[in-house]
C-alpha positions, 0 to 999 in steps of 0.5 A: 526427519532430515531436511533433505529426506525424500519425504519432501518432494522438493516440488515447490516452484516460483510463479509470476506475481504482482507484489506490494510491500508496505511499511506503516510509518511510525509504528515502530516508534509507537511500540516503544511508548507507553502500554496504552498507546501500544495497545491502540496502535496494535489494535488499529493495525489488527483491525486494518488487516482484518478489514482489508482481508474481509473487503477483498473477499467480499468484492464480487469479482473472481480475481479478488479471491486469491489475493494474499496478505502477510503481516509482520510488525509494521510491514504488510505484503499483498500479493496476487498470482498473474495469469499468462493470458494478456487480458486476464493478466491486466485484470489481475494487476488491476485487482491488486492495485485496487486492493492496495489503494483501498488499504492505503486510503483506509490507513490515511483516513480518519479510521487510522490516521497513519502514513504508508510507504511501499513498493510494487513489482512484478516477478517470480515469487513463491508464497505459502503459509510458511514462507515468502520467497522471490525476486519480486519481493526483493524488488518491492522491498528495495523500492520501499526501503531505499527509494520511496522516502516519502509516503508513496507506493512506488512502481518498479520502473520495469512495470511502468510501461505495462501500467501505462499501456493498459488503458484501464490502469492509467488512473492508478499511476502518477509521476512524481517530481523525481520522475518516479511513478507511484500509486494514485490510491485516491483514484478509487475514492470519491467524496472522501475529502473530509475523511482525509482532512480528519486523518491528517489532523489525527497525524498532527495531533499525535505528533503534538507539534513536534516535527523532525525534518524527516517527519515534516517532509513526509507530512508535506508530501502527503498534504500536497498529493491529497490537495492536488487530487482534491483540486483535480476532482473537486467533487461537490466542492471537495476542495474545501477539505484541502489539507494544511499543516498547523 
């Protein structure tokens, strides 16, 4: 069959989506070490993916049902099509942010003990079982690969005003020291201080005290973010679980 044969109607089109592109830090390094460590990392990643898929399907909200995941190596794409109706569009955005927040909290807690970096954008996208295509993906990837640096999930500056103006979305956004806005994943988590502390200890134990400057910077950023949020909430004395680097 010829690629340009008329059997394919060429009727695929992009639509407005919100897209999160995530990179699990350190997974590539884990692929290069001994087989046992590779196996643990691979199974953690697989279980993380299946748990996130299961969670998004079980949440009893209609808007969660069409959230889609793609996973390849240490990268994950989470996307949701946006409605052209303002109220539903805000709900669609909130559902995606909530899903990504659950994913990030699972990664940094003591079930996995890894760090995650990424970008979130809104724009044109096409996605099916075979391919993902569109400017929204490119923008989210660029934020992750070239801008985020630290273990944070950055918002495309063009969508920040929409998040801030939607009152029910404001809790999902923080502004960092460099004026970039990132996902405040811990806004959805309550009484999770011990899980975060244990997860952070797992990260340090895996490194066994061998921190490069770049790795230390990432750990330090994550530590400060978690501690600020724990101090802010202080639910039932959660401050006692403040993170520290050994």
